C-alpha positions, -999 to +999 in steps of 0.1 A: +000+000+000+012+035-009+019+062+018-012+084+024-009+120+015-021+130+050+009+112+066+033+131+045+017+164+051+019+160+088+053+145+091+083+168+099+106+139+088+092+142+053+095+180+052+131+177+062+136+150+035+119+173+010+145+201+018+172+176+010+154+168-022+152+205-031+190+209-026+193+179-051+170+196-076+191+227-074+222+206-081+206+188-110+197+222-125+234+233-123+244+202-142+223+210-172+205+243-169+189+243-203+173+208-198+164+214-161+147+247-171+120+226-188+111+213-152+114+247-136+080+259-144+046+244-138+034+246-175+066+233-190+070+206-165+035+193-173+041+194-210+073+176-206+058+149-185+028+146-208+049+142-240+070+116-224+040+098-212+025+097-248+057+084-261+059+056-234+022+046-241+030+037-278+016+004-287+032-017-316+009-021-344-012+010-334-001+040-355-025+063-336-006+057-303+028+073-293+040+108-295+032+131-324+032+168-326-006+170-333-015+144-307+006+162-281-008+195-289-044+181-287-036+165-253-021+197-238-051+218-248-077+192-237-061+191-203-059+230-200-020+229-197-013+254-225-026+269-257-021+254-290+006+279-299+025+274-267+023+236-271+035+238-307+064+261-297+074+238-270+078+208-295+099+229-317+120+240-288+125+203-276+137+193-311+159+224-315+176+216-282+179+180-289+158+169-261+135+152-286+139+141-322+118+127-351+118+089-350+138+073-380+109+049-387+076+065-398+044+044-400+031+066-428+039+098-446+013+118-428+026+112-392+061+118-380+065+102-345+087+120-320+109+104-293+129+117-263+166+117-266+189+098-243+198+131-225+160+137-217+154+101-206+184+102-182+172+134-166+136+121-160+151+088-147+171+107-121+141+129-113+119+099-106+147+081-087+152+112-064+115+109-054+116+072-050+147+075-027+129+099-004+100+075-001+124+047+006+141+068+034+107+073+050+093+038+051+125+015+046+113+000+013+134-004-018+116+012-047+148+025-063+163-010-062+132-024-076+132-001-105+168-006-111+162-043-113+134-038-139+144-007-159+121-017-186+092-007-163+104+028-163+081+039-191+051+025-173+060+042-141+066+076-158+033+075-178+013+066-147+030+093-128+024+119-155-013+111-160-018+112-122+000+146-119-020+161-148-053+151-133-047+163-099-057+198-090-039+200-057-005+195-077-015+218-104-029+247-082-012+244-047-018+279-036-013+316-046+023+321-034+034+288-050+017+299-083+036+331-084+068+311-088+058+280-107+041+297-137+072+317-145+102+301-164+128+289-139+105+301-111+101+265-097+139+261-092+141+295-076+116+283-051+134+251-045+166+273-038+147+293-013+134+263+006+167+245+004+182+273+026+159+265+056+181+251+084+161+249+115+123+244+110+095+250+136+062+241+120+044+265+145+065+294+138+049+322+118+082+329+099+112+310+091+144+331+083+166+315+056+195+340+056+205+365+029+194+361-007+210+378-036+185+383-064+213+389-089+229+356-081+196+338-085+190+355-118+224+346-131+223+309-119+187+301-130+184+321-162+156+342-151+156+380-156+161+403-126+129+421-137+108+389-134+124+379-103+119+412-086+082+412-096+077+376-081+094+387-048+075+420-047+042+402-052+050+376-025+060+403-001+028+423-009+007+394+002+029+388+033+043+354+023+081+364+021+101+394+029+133+409+042+142+417+079+156+450+067+148+468+036+137+450+005+166+433-012+189+438+019+194+416+050+180+381+058+150+368+040+120+351+058+094+327+045+059+327+060+042+298+076+016+299+049+041+297+021+059+268+038+025+250+041+018+254+004+051+240-005+048+212+020+014+202+009+023+203-027+053+180-021+031+156-001+005+153-029+032+149-056+051+122-036+019+104-027+009+102-063+043+090-074+042+064-047+007+053-058+020+051-095+047+028-083+023+005-065+001+003-097+030-004-120+049-028-097+018-044-079+035-040-045+060-068-053+085-050-029+075-070+001+093-052+029+067-035+051+068+001+061+067+012+098+033+014+113+038+051+120+029+059+084-009+056+075-016+041+041-036+057+012-068+044+002-072+028-033-073+054-060-074+053-098-050+074-118-065+097-142-058+083-178-070+106-206 
């Protein structure tokens, strides 16, 4: 049985593990900023996951299955992820940066199937394993080892995860402050960086001080304009969810209890969905039981569209 989202959302141990995960995401971004930027905004992240899921769902002998530009665009629009023009531009960008390519074998002259490159697949593999490792740390199971023993199941796990994420409103719309960051290119990794700076955490404190933050440094590291970054920070400060102990832009930065709660709840929902997808794909064949301290999630059906 998968871990219940309620258990994760009430566990300080999970939150501290998520802070470690955030530091790992910042490191992954530094390793390949161009590729990682795809996962650093909500819209692009959902499009990337959706495209890979369509590819992984290809059925031999069924030319209508798989990843095609038109099919991808239709899926993105139908699921209210982006406009047709934005989705089409995303496909062109992925091909231009060699994160996707047209397959050498075409079923017919009308359709040109797309496939992810090895670089893109490796990144998503690491992304999924980072989540499974946190879950293993919490309950003592061996999800990463299970996937490593059966790497051919990666495609099934990724597509189950992607469809569940796309169909979950609490993942897609976690809260107003979270949305300020995640709907701007590279805003997601900026938010991860801010949370990765949390050292001591008191869930009852109204504010948590994370130390000095240089907007210029964040702009340079994460390929986000200083203007956009300042606009995000100003809006978050205006609604009382982050700010400076001294004048804006100087001194230590603090994050509000409400902002932390949004981030925590989002991560809890996402990790629970990934755990549930793992259970569906591997049918709980990892037999080691988790400690009783973690309640288990009820049976749920992933949203398959």
